[in-house]
ROGUPA-746594 format. One line per field, with one value per residue (C-alpha): x, y, z. Coordinates in steps of 0.001 Angstrom, whole numbers, padded with zeros to 6 digits, always signed. Layout:
N
u <- c(X_...)
v <- c(Y_...)
w <- c(Z_...)
END
This chain:
701
u <- c(+022157_+022070_+019633_+017712_+017553_+014077_+013801_+010921_+010184_+006488_+006007_+007711_+004158_+001292_-001571_-003624_-001205_-000647_-004351_-004291_-001346_-003243_-006300_-004313_-002413_-006082_-006991_-004092_-004248_-007869_-007146_-004550_-006297_-009030_-006959_-005477_-008807_-009971_-006595_-007292_-011058_-009779_-007103_-009417_-011960_-009707_-011897_-009949_-013101_-013932_-010465_-012012_-014850_-012439_-010463_-013576_-014740_-011440_-011124_-014741_-014138_-010826_-012348_-015329_-012648_-010831_-013747_-015272_-012119_-011436_-015091_-014427_-011120_-012722_-015528_-012453_-010527_-013341_-014863_-012182_-008426_-008882_-011031_-008427_-005719_-007813_-008084_-004501_-003881_-006464_-004787_-001298_-002135_-003782_-000539_+001889_+000639_-001982_-004948_-008019_-010789_-013202_-012883_-015451_-016587_-018481_-015651_-015380_-018737_-018322_-015227_-017578_-016691_-012840_-013935_-016008_-013015_-010153_-012458_-012992_-009161_-008390_-011016_-009222_-005844_-007136_-008862_-005736_-003323_-005738_-005822_-002177_-001448_-004049_-002528_+000999_-000440_-002257_+000622_+003410_+001833_-001660_-001340_+000434_-001997_-005136_-004260_-003308_-006854_-008830_-006970_-007359_-011070_-012193_-010316_-011465_-014789_-017262_-019316_-018266_-018168_-018129_-017967_-019230_-019276_-022518_-022036_-021530_-018224_-015863_-014025_-013376_-013598_-012361_-011061_-014836_-016319_-014038_-015013_-018602_-018245_-017152_-015216_-011889_-011155_-012809_-010226_-012821_-012019_-013103_-010899_-011010_-012861_-014603_-018371_-020201_-022568_-019712_-020450_-023741_-026657_-027998_-031515_-032031_-029236_-030000_-033624_-032471_-029875_-032793_-035054_-032709_-031798_-035156_-035821_-032984_-032642_-028798_-029568_-032021_-030773_-032151_-032014_-032168_-031411_-029247_-027431_-024009_-023946_-023970_-026379_-024411_-024724_-027888_-026525_-028194_-027113_-027697_-027206_-026594_-025745_-022728_-022976_-023136_-020626_-021231_-021654_-024531_-025421_-024231_-021858_-023013_-021784_-023016_-022424_-022960_-023573_-023957_-027357_-027212_-026818_-029530_-032180_-031169_-031749_-034819_-036230_-034932_-036879_-040095_-040084_-039423_-042425_-044614_-043783_-044493_-047964_-048629_-047586_-049278_-052812_-053802_-053451_-054837_-057851_-058368_-057951_-060615_-062921_-062743_-063304_-066462_-068062_-067478_-070016_-068539_-068233_-068798_-066344_-063988_-064661_-061676_-061667_-061866_-059237_-057016_-057571_-056818_-053873_-052455_-052896_-051364_-048388_-047995_-048563_-045558_-043352_-043841_-043194_-040198_-038589_-039312_-037764_-034920_-034274_-034588_-032265_-029700_-030235_-030109_-026248_-026468_-029155_-026995_-023374_-020594_-017051_-014381_-012923_-009506_-009637_-006833_-008657_-012014_-009507_-007926_-011246_-012811_-009384_-009917_-013515_-012684_-009407_-011756_-013573_-010395_-010641_-007930_-008157_-005494_-006237_-004436_-004857_-006058_-005244_-008981_-011352_-014704_-017838_-019827_-020556_-017292_-019342_-021893_-020245_-017359_-020534_-022174_-018924_-017970_-021663_-021363_-017685_-018873_-021947_-019774_-017624_-020084_-022135_-019293_-016516_-014157_-011514_-009379_-010656_-009373_-010704_-009337_-010775_-011077_-011585_-014811_-015744_-017393_-017496_-015098_-015877_-015158_-014825_-014542_-013399_-012510_-011420_-014263_-017967_-020235_-022562_-026272_-028667_-031064_-028712_-027315_-030690_-031287_-028231_-029364_-032583_-030876_-029423_-025959_-025319_-026802_-025660_-027669_-031033_-032771_-029804_-029817_-027882_-030378_-030767_-027074_-027512_-030427_-028663_-025730_-027562_-026037_-026536_-024565_-023938_-022098_-020090_-017275_-013842_-011604_-009192_-012078_-012635_-015812_-016332_-019363_-019082_-020184_-019914_-019337_-019049_-015487_-015066_-011637_-008388_-005881_-002773_-000091_-001296_-002397_-001239_-002519_-005444_-004679_-007583_-005979_-008786_-008151_-009415_-009013_-011150_-010144_-012433_-015586_-015229_-013540_-014952_-015431_-015299_-016719_-014458_-010747_-009246_-010836_-009930_-007158_-004165_-004611_-008358_-007675_-007453_-004501_-003794_+000370_+001120_+004050_+004292_+007022_+006994_+008772_+010486_+010556_+008621_+004767_+004542_+006611_+004561_+005821_+003374_+003044_+004018_+003008_+000928_+000934_-000716_-001185_-003694_-003163_-006132_-006261_-002477_-001705_-000592_-003112_-000805_-003536_-005140_-002578_-002698_-000470_-000689_+001144_+000033_+000331_+001576_+000652_+004305_+007940_+009840_+013176_+016260_+017194_+013889_+013989_+017446_+015918_+012618_+013185_+009706_+009882_+007544_+006812_+005666_+003013_+001835_-001181_-001751_-004633_-004366_-004108_-007676_-008571_-005901_-006767_-010432_-009183_-006810_-009663_-011990_-008986_-008394_-011876_-012378_-008514_-005765_-003048_+000216_+003426_+007053_+007220_+003748_+003537_+005237_+002921_-000255_+000422_+000293_-003184_-004738_-003734_-005819_-008762_-011316_-010360_-010699_-014065_-013208_-011446_-008715_-009939_-008405_-006565_-002905_+000232_+003869_+006543_+009406_+007338_+006655_+010425_+011095_+008583_+010550_+013981_+014412_+014843_+018453_+018381_+018371_+014958_+015046_+013265_+016563_+017971_+014399_+014094_+018035_+017150_+014352_+016260_+013984_+015212_+014086_+015120_+017410_+014973_+011933_+014022_+012452_+009546_+006371_+005201_+008272_+008873_+004961_+005328_+008791_+006459_+003927_+006479_+008335_+005135_+004157_+007282_+007046_+003324_+004271_+006993_+004611_+002290_+004879_+005355_+001658_+000618_-002187_-004632_-004858_-005639_-002338_-000338_-001361_-000753_+002807_+003289_+002739_+005616_+008045_+006166_+009620_+010683_+007609_+004010_+001322_-001296_-004388)
v <- c(+071974_+069312_+070325_+066976_+067876_+068902_+071449_+069631_+065912_+066627_+063959_+061179_+061788_+059822_+061164_+061550_+063157_+065674_+066373_+066872_+069471_+070990_+071731_+072403_+075329_+076483_+076558_+078341_+080774_+081711_+082279_+084478_+086200_+086698_+088073_+090351_+091698_+092475_+094147_+096515_+097090_+097696_+100465_+102060_+102196_+104163_+102932_+101254_+100621_+098020_+095940_+093298_+092875_+092575_+089772_+087719_+087989_+086792_+083794_+082552_+083176_+081250_+078231_+078384_+078402_+075467_+073537_+073830_+073380_+069758_+069019_+069347_+067552_+064866_+064282_+064720_+062330_+059360_+059909_+060778_+060188_+057222_+055111_+056438_+054705_+051501_+051699_+051882_+049357_+046766_+047972_+047101_+043727_+042933_+044181_+042306_+039422_+038025_+038469_+037680_+038410_+041070_+044644_+046055_+049507_+050691_+051692_+054471_+055347_+059190_+059350_+059399_+056851_+056416_+053201_+051737_+052561_+051061_+047912_+047612_+048240_+045427_+042909_+043593_+043121_+039927_+038494_+039220_+037921_+034739_+034720_+034787_+032159_+029597_+030119_+029482_+026497_+025071_+025494_+024325_+021630_+021152_+017390_+016753_+019841_+017733_+014690_+016121_+018315_+014993_+012888_+015652_+016011_+012674_+010251_+010133_+011140_+009107_+008365_+006140_+008111_+006748_+008421_+006823_+007222_+006761_+003077_+002457_+002122_+003054_+006342_+007458_+005596_+006547_+004356_+004308_+002988_-000122_-000727_-000228_-002538_-004895_-007320_-006323_-009630_-011464_-010537_-008434_-004833_-002028_-000846_+001931_+001050_-001839_-002389_-000791_-003970_-006283_-004870_-003690_-004874_-002957_-002387_+000767_+002124_+001837_+002749_+006111_+007090_+006478_+008616_+011545_+011348_+011901_+014454_+016502_+018738_+019242_+019855_+017041_+014180_+010510_+008703_+004965_+001950_-000718_-003922_-005271_-008184_-010901_-009048_-008630_-005133_-002881_+000897_+004225_+005898_+009477_+009696_+013143_+013429_+015230_+017783_+016041_+016428_+015090_+011515_+009171_+009170_+011515_+010114_+010340_+010787_+008096_+008275_+005450_+005090_+001586_+001271_-002194_-001975_+000907_-001346_-004108_-001838_-000427_-004158_-005185_-002035_-002952_-006582_-005407_-003068_-005420_-008046_-005347_-004774_-008042_-009399_-006435_-006560_-009503_-009298_-005859_-007061_-009926_-007179_-005092_-008059_-009390_-005721_-005344_-008224_-007525_-004743_-001413_-001722_-005471_-007591_-009819_-013227_-015778_-017260_-013714_-012441_-015294_-014429_-010879_-011512_-013846_-011419_-008458_-010779_-011756_-008311_-006793_-009650_-008838_-005444_-006129_-008603_-006332_-003051_-005257_-006665_-003013_-001886_-004526_-003512_+000136_+000372_-001579_+000614_+003710_+003508_+005088_+005212_+003825_+006114_+005650_+005777_+008196_+010503_+010270_+010800_+013655_+015594_+014566_+016307_+019062_+019779_+019371_+021500_+024059_+024218_+023909_+020370_+017806_+014284_+011313_+008751_+005719_+004882_+001421_-000075_-000095_+001589_+002245_+002077_+005313_+008758_+010609_+013891_+012512_+009850_+013002_+015331_+012583_+011976_+015626_+016421_+013650_+014948_+018447_+017533_+015294_+018259_+020923_+018386_+016448_+019330_+017063_+018383_+015495_+012627_+009429_+007518_+004007_+001736_-001990_-004755_-006926_-009632_-006996_-004164_-001498_-000433_+003361_+004244_+007755_+007950_+010144_+009844_+011145_+010734_+008061_+009311_+009298_+007095_+010155_+012598_+010640_+010173_+013742_+014456_+011995_+013816_+017311_+018429_+018067_+020811_+024232_+024119_+020937_+021352_+018056_+015890_+014269_+011723_+009304_+009846_+009085_+005900_+004823_+005530_+003605_+000591_+000816_+002056_+003767_+003262_+004156_+001828_+001769_+000559_-001923_+000845_+003040_+005098_+006104_+005978_+005788_+003238_+003314_+000278_+001032_-001419_-002278_-001971_-003601_-003265_-000812_-002129_-000812_+001700_-000186_+000761_+003505_+002349_+003165_+005679_+006919_+008285_+006181_+008159_+009012_+011578_+010722_+007939_+009938_+010460_+007176_+005299_+001748_-000830_-004576_-005858_-006232_-006463_-003241_-001209_+001087_-000301_+003149_+002405_-001238_-002103_-004228_-006743_-007224_-010314_-012646_-015923_-017623_-021227_-024348_-024723_-024447_-027605_-027207_-030294_-032236_-031307_-027553_-025379_-021625_-019938_-016501_-014727_-010924_-008060_-004744_-002949_-000359_+001634_+004288_+004212_+004826_+002292_+002230_+002459_+001305_-001591_-004545_-008134_-010134_-013244_-015928_-019515_-023077_-025265_-028345_-029970_-028889_-025861_-026797_-024752_-023824_-022096_-020358_-019136_-017081_-015662_-016236_-017812_-020501_-023277_-021921_-018467_-020101_-023023_-020693_-019306_-020410_-023120_-022581_-022864_-019926_-017790_-018400_-017416_-014394_-013633_-014312_-011805_-009073_-009508_-009903_-007989_-006929_-008172_-010102_-009115_-011233_-011555_-015068_-015517_-019119_-020197_-018485_-019030_-022992_-022983_-021087_-023079_-026326_-025726_-024233_-027089_-026697_-022889_-022882_-020514_-020024_-017503_-016775_-013183_-011609_-012169_-009672_-010965_-008346_-010525_-010416_-006938_-006365_-008126_-006146_-003109_-003978_-006632_-010542_-010352_-008531_-009824_-009844_-011035_-008602_-007594_-006788_-004991_-002952_-001887_-000565_+001156_+003082_+001162_+000508_-002531_-002440_-005546_-006600_-006515_-008686_-012414_-011208_-011460_-008000_-006555_-008250_-007344_-003579_-003670_-005516_-002824_+000046_-001779_-001965_+001478_+002544_+000276_+001270_+004738_+003234_+000716_+003487_+005305_+002169_+002404_-000447_+001455_-001230_-004414_-006573_-005045_-006034_-009561_-009722_-008272_-010643_-013643_-012943_-013625_-016799_-018452_-016601_-017642_-019289_-016884_-017841_-015579)
w <- c(+005868_+002564_-000030_+000893_+004695_+005921_+008587_+010334_+011186_+010111_+007651_+010021_+012137_+011392_+009712_+012976_+014928_+011907_+011793_+015656_+015404_+012522_+014769_+017713_+015886_+014336_+018153_+018941_+016313_+016898_+020381_+019777_+017084_+019830_+022367_+019943_+018769_+022177_+023279_+020222_+021198_+024836_+023624_+021348_+024012_+026377_+029423_+032482_+033955_+031076_+031574_+033473_+031253_+028179_+030154_+030982_+027408_+026488_+028835_+027934_+024027_+024356_+026058_+023556_+020708_+022318_+022987_+019705_+017927_+020116_+019487_+015289_+015876_+017267_+014909_+011975_+013790_+014405_+010939_+008410_+010040_+011597_+008584_+006271_+008208_+008343_+004706_+003882_+006495_+004770_+001208_+002372_+003857_+000551_-001073_+000539_+002912_+000390_+002457_+000540_+002781_+002005_+002924_+005249_+003467_+006143_+008469_+006101_+005551_+005650_+003157_+000213_-002735_-001309_+000420_-002010_-004505_-002378_-001919_-005600_-006227_-003563_-005275_-008517_-007024_-005436_-008693_-010642_-008299_-008043_-012138_-012219_-009528_-011227_-014511_-013733_-011480_-014405_-016938_-014409_-011718_-013232_-013341_-009821_-008246_-009525_-008347_-004592_-004925_-005495_-003011_-000231_-001094_-002009_-000587_+002873_+002651_+004698_+001685_-001508_-004985_-008258_-011389_-014518_-017970_-019910_-020560_-016821_-016725_-013844_-014454_-010815_-007334_-003955_-000765_+000802_-002462_-002461_+001484_+000644_-002561_-000252_-003011_-002381_-000232_-003020_-005569_-007422_-006158_-008327_-011683_-013921_-017174_-015653_-015925_-012807_-012917_-011724_-008066_-008235_-009352_-012467_-012038_-009853_-011365_-014973_-013919_-012077_-015183_-017735_-015527_-015255_-018841_-020039_-017446_-019423_-015923_-014953_-011483_-010923_-008725_-008057_-004685_-005029_-003257_-004653_-003620_-004149_-006626_-003935_-001927_+001389_+001724_+000830_-000141_-000339_-003328_-005066_-008897_-010460_-014204_-015695_-018107_-021643_-023812_-026908_-025981_-026525_-022911_-020099_-017437_-013710_-009992_-007979_-003882_-001809_+001887_+003721_+005053_+005926_+009543_+009711_+007978_+010419_+013420_+011887_+011536_+015085_+016437_+014545_+015596_+019360_+019094_+017512_+020068_+022775_+021343_+020838_+024353_+026157_+024133_+025026_+028830_+028598_+027012_+029429_+032730_+030837_+030041_+033733_+034934_+032775_+034187_+037880_+039134_+040587_+044265_+044811_+046014_+043723_+043771_+044501_+041121_+039010_+041911_+040962_+037101_+037764_+039577_+036978_+033922_+035938_+036977_+033152_+031818_+034536_+033704_+029871_+030342_+032349_+029992_+027055_+028574_+029514_+025950_+025010_+027295_+026175_+022581_+022951_+022944_+019292_+017941_+018356_+016678_+018570_+017991_+020259_+022889_+024474_+028038_+028206_+026164_+028343_+031725_+029864_+029048_+032978_+034239_+032282_+033590_+037132_+036821_+035332_+038807_+040875_+041660_+041079_+039530_+039729_+037000_+035801_+031951_+031014_+027384_+026423_+023992_+025159_+022824_+024263_+023674_+025005_+025768_+027362_+030033_+030696_+031309_+033615_+035888_+035778_+037203_+039581_+040943_+041127_+042998_+045667_+045963_+047133_+049097_+051041_+050621_+048665_+046343_+045446_+043421_+041600_+038546_+038048_+035251_+035684_+033153_+033715_+031128_+028084_+030131_+032042_+035544_+036211_+039662_+040646_+044020_+046910_+050555_+053211_+053653_+051668_+049322_+049732_+046980_+047606_+046472_+043382_+042245_+042365_+040583_+037571_+037718_+037021_+033568_+032956_+030998_+030111_+026801_+025999_+027753_+028648_+028641_+032310_+033985_+033701_+030052_+029463_+031601_+029626_+026277_+027239_+028854_+031977_+035662_+038428_+042010_+045227_+047169_+049915_+048319_+050273_+051514_+052885_+050099_+048617_+045045_+042302_+039633_+036317_+033882_+030318_+027316_+025806_+022041_+022147_+023945_+022250_+020799_+018338_+015934_+012542_+009283_+007365_+005505_+001748_+000556_-002670_-005000_-008506_-011662_-015321_-016708_-020185_-020082_-020232_-023650_-024752_-027671_-027205_-029788_-029173_-031897_-030328_-033276_-034803_-031389_-031176_-029114_-026592_-026325_-024856_-021350_-020401_-017759_-017433_-015048_-014260_-012251_-009985_-010196_-008494_-011520_-015312_-016485_-016154_-017892_-015183_-012154_-011381_-010046_-009610_-006215_-006998_-009156_-009533_-012102_-012836_-014859_-017747_-018539_-021212_-021916_-018335_-015505_-012473_-009595_-007049_-009054_-008427_-008032_-005604_-004292_-002749_-003969_-002217_-005078_-003149_-003297_-002212_-003489_-004624_-002942_-006499_-006825_-003774_-004457_-007323_-006097_-002049_-001569_+000762_+001566_+004882_+002978_+001242_+003925_+004824_+001089_-001098_-003625_-007334_-008327_-005534_-006506_-010465_-009868_-008311_-011210_-013374_-011660_-012062_-015975_-016830_-020210_-020474_-022919_-021182_-021336_-020050_-021042_-022453_-022080_-023375_-020258_-017844_-019871_-019628_-015733_-016426_-018760_-017473_-014357_-016143_-015282_-011478_-011785_-013321_-015988_-019169_-020007_-023538_-023427_-025756_-025397_-026059_-025502_-024874_-026190_-029798_-029389_-028763_-031929_-033838_-032703_-032662_-034627_-033982_-033972_-030569_-027202_-025964_-022426_-019737_-018626_-021978_-022944_-019867_-020294_-023810_-022826_-019582_-017199_-014167_-011858_-008376_-007485_-004598_-006812_-009741_-010011_-007832_-009670_-009014_-009918_-012899_-013608_-013007_-015278_-018039_-017786_-018000_-021026_-022950_-022256_-023917_-027044_-027602_-029117_-031192_-032728_-033535_-035091_-037583_-038250_-036168_-034153_-033911_-032168_-035361_-036905_-034309_-034455_-038048_-037281_-034426_-036427_-038729_-035603_-034764_-034971_-031940_-029636_-030596_-030939_-028055_-029945)
END
């Protein structure tokens, strides 16, 4: 036998088995000792007549020892051995499987301090692991994880979220905020470091901000109603201040929800209710007056009888008409998400198959505007009623497009359905989990009706019209829902005088144009204009301007060979006045940057009268900036500059307005620290230096 060998495999057994064997051995030992004691007593007594008594006593005592031992073992197993195993498993899961759920100390309540100690150890382990993971993530992937978390949490929330600095400059916005502000299609989409009041009317927002600032309560929030600048949308908003961080005024979070439709629906309901009261009050008053002058029990005079009938008929018609108008508008008052016919049939099939019924259904390329749960519950309720009353197990569902409605037919082979049975089923509840919802309630909510009919092939059917939302088609391209933010803007110091502003504090719009030729003074025009924004020293990926322009003249083949834009591509594009107004809004309040800026600016300034705005922005030219950094003797073309700065322009993007704008912006961002390293940290110092290179290009400032 080797030194490490074990004579018994006891340690391979589980704790509970070892405890059981211990109690079993204890019971056997106790029985053995009991028998040994009885045997010694019998021999000492020396009376053969007492043997039976000793045997009976031994048997009873043995069973008593075994029973008592078994009972004590059971209590020990339930309250000690089993909880120890549970605690061990919980600790091992938290040690090796990264389980973070809290332990339940009550499973080992009879083990004294062991359970709380194990819980504390597991909690400490979890906290230590989380702290370590957070530290590693913070130091290695801080920027990327921050962006991913924000995008996951806020990119597609059902409310618009804006974060603004104390002076009402945008620091953060999500995709829903762009939709709610409603200015993206007008070339005035939100942008970082832009004034919030370019998009929303400022009165309610300033008032709420002032009220919260004076309250000095970090937990306070203010609900307000505001409108977009053009007044097209009414937004319900909630403002909450951010912790004050040395700034003159605290920033704030503004959540937005469009209530334009809600207010319109409320106004429509109020108008209908007012009309109901007006149209019912007069006939009711007339009837009451006529009946008041008629003595009780007397015959009605012919003239009064005619008047009573006329008023009663008018009241009945008014009520009928108003009820019809209420039913027609009901579907519009309750917003419903479009439901695919395939989803409806799948839900109905699942309901019927759970009851042992079969459904054969054909798909239709339609989206229905309805409450899917209610319609499926109604059809399933009808099918179950038919199955029980008419002994039917096979059903069919067809969907037929009929003008603005889709006609749903739930059909079967067999006897026809009686109207009385249908009315009884409609009056009954549809689902025990949703008391009070009847079939008639569903029909009223959807402003529709239901009826039985016999089909041309002899099959019986129940017909239900549902309003069509639209025809389904190919899945549309995903909507961009990226959040856009730069939290450093919260503490950014701003200077009204651009010349005194630090280069890193300014907002830039880098733009480029593609044209019909190189001679703006001889009739050449712009065919494309594009731009990107640089805020707080970073290019904002989501804020891009890119628009084709109809030049109002032919595009030479030689120009198309360079930029790839044909006359067919710009045939439906806006003219330069429209595009110029949109670009002017995009560039508002920013420093313009272009490569060879005099060329591009000549097109803009030549059309300022048609645009209705002046391009008086400060201007930087990357040709001159390149000359400041690398000297005038170098080649300062865009290709040479990007090659020098290790910037790659994709071949398909070169000589496109957006591609050259991105390349110019990236070049400027690499030139910026080089300029700052030479002591040129402010815009005024840059202008002074640029004018020394005036023989290369004209300074446009």
